[in-house]
N, C-alpha and C positions, 0 to 999 in steps of 0.2 A: 113196739120197737124192741129189737133184741138187745141183750146185754152187751153183745159185741159192738153194736152201733152206739150204745150209750157210752161204752168205754172209749171208743174213738172220739165221740163228741167231747167227752171229758178231757181227753188228751189234747186235742187241738184247742179247746178252750183254755187249757192251762198254758199252752204255748203263747196264745194271745195275751194272757194275763202277765206272763213273764216279760213279753215284749213291751208291755205298758209300764211295768214296775221295776224292770231290772236296774235302771239308772236312778231310781228315786232313793234318797237317803232314808235310812231307818229312823223312824220317829220313836223316841223313847218316852213312854208315859211316866209321869211322876209316880212316886210311892210304889216302886217295885214293878212297874210296867215291863221293864226289860226282862226281869226274871220270869214273868208270865210268858213273854214271847219265847224265851228259851225253853220253857216247859212245854209249850205248845209245839215248838219245832221238834223237840225230842219225841213227842207223842206221834207226830206225823211221820217222822223217820221210821219209828218202830212199826207203824202201820204199813209203810211202804215195804219194809223188810218182810213183814208177815205176808203181805200179798204176793211178793216176789217168790218167797219160798214155797207157798202153796201152789203158785202157778208153775214153778219148776217141777213140783211133784206131779201135777196134772200133765205136764209136757212129757215126762217120762212114761206116763201111762197111755200116751197117745191121744189125750183129750184136748186137742188143740183149740177148739172153740172156747171152752171154759178157761183154758190157760191164757188165751188172748185177752179175755175180759179182765182177768186178774193182773196180767202184766200192764194193761192199760191203767188200772187203779193204782198200781205201784208207781207207774210213771207220773201220774198226777200228784201223788204224795211227795215223790222225790223232787219234782219241779217246784212244789209249794215251799220246800225248805232250801231250794237252790242247791241241791246236791246233784250237780249236773253230770258227774261221773256215773252215779247209779241211775240217774234219769236216762242217760244214753244207753246203758245196759238194758234197761227195761224196754226202751224203744226198739233196740235191735232185736230183742226177743219177740216183740210184737210183729215185726216184719218177718221173722222166721216162722211164726205161727201161720201167717198168711201164705208164706212159701210152702209150708208143709200141707196146707189145705188147697194148694194149686191156684191160689189167688195172687198171681204174679204181679199184676198191675197194682194191687193194693200194697204188696210188699215194696214195690218200686217207689210208690208215692211216699210211704213212711220213711224210707231210706233217704230219698232226695230232699223231701220237704221238712223233715224233722231231725233225723239222725245226723245227716251231713251238716245241716245248719247249726245244730247244737255243738258238734265237735269243732266246726270252723270258728264259731263265736267264742268258744272257750280256749282256742288255740291248741287243741288236742290233736296233734298230727298223726299219732298212732291210731286214734279213733277214726280220723279221716281215711287213713290208709286201709283200715279194716272195712270201713263202709264201702270204699271203692271195690274191694274184693267181693263183698256181698252183692253189690250192684252188678258186677260182672256175672256172678252166678245167677242172679234173678233174670237179667236180660238174656242170658244164654238159655235158660229154661223157657223163656217167653219168645224164643226164636228171633230175638232182636240182636243179630250178630254184630252189626257195626257198633252199636252202643256197648255191647259186652266187651268187644275188643278194646274199645277206648278206655273203659274203666279198669280192665285188667292191666292195660299199659300204664295208666296213671298210678295204679297200685305199685307196679314195678319201679317206676320213677321215684316214688316216695320211699319205697323199701331200700333203694340204693342210697338215698339221702340219709335215711335213718339207720343204715347199716344192718338191716334186718334180713339176714340170709334166707330164713324160712319163708318170709313173705315174698321175697324176690322169686324164689323157686315156685311158690304157689301161683304167682302172677304168670310165670312162664307156662306152667302146666294149664292154667286157665286159658291162655291164648292157644295152646295146643288143642284144647277141647273145642274152642270156637272154630279153628281151622278144620278139624275133623268134621264138625257139623256142616261146614261149608264145602266139604269134599275136596279141600286143598291138602291132599294127603302128602305130597312132596314137601310142602312148606311145613306142615304139621310135624313130619318126621325130622326135618332140619331143626325146628325149635325144640323138639323133644330131646334130640342129641345135645343141644346147647344146655338144656335144663339138667340133663344127666351129667354132663361135664362139670357144670357149676356145682352140683350136689357133691360130686366126687372131690372137687377142689376144696370144698369147705368141710369135707370129711363127715357128711351126714348120710345115713342110710334110711332116714325117716320116710323118704318118698320113693323108695325102691319099688314097692309093689304098685304104686300109682304109675310110675314110669313104665313098668313091665306091662300093666294092663293097657295103657295107651298104645304101646308098641304093638301089642297083640291086636288091638282094634284096627290100627292103621294097616297092619299086614292083612287082616281079614278083609277089610274094605277094599284094599288095593287088589287083592286076588279076585274078589267078586266083580270088581270093575273090569278087570282084564278078561274074566270069563264071560 
């Protein structure tokens, strides 16, 4: 069995362990038992950080399979000490490694069944919003356009509620990409103009090149369709 598979088994086993133990009270052992627990937790957290840093280094080098294994180990350690913020980051990284490897269905399952549930359970609305964005991206790559549109739309709704202008623009640009793939060029251009107007209204130039690239694609595709 590959290390990737072992990492995934460890991850999902840890999710089950958390589900069983999350509501149980901590049992303090007499004679310094609590101090031992703290020491063990610190050790596990340091292990998680070490795995995560090494995985990021492998990611930068393009070694996504090895990075996936180590992000899985980091996720296991973070979950063991109930550091759900870092746990979520490691899980997101795992999904991205699958995405980079072209395993879109695996990326989708991790986002839906682990990342989204983790952020929902901990009430992290920013994490939920960002996961919606990634699901839109994964479904788009996997040519599941209806699902992609739905998740980009949900991202936009949450972005409005959280007053996150950047995430709102990104959701609009994601929807534009879906409509381009569906060859709905008139609707794509309309949404692109809305995204551009909103970006100008909040005085951000961060997405100028993306907007230009999308406009060029729409113009090229429209010309080819007419020809």
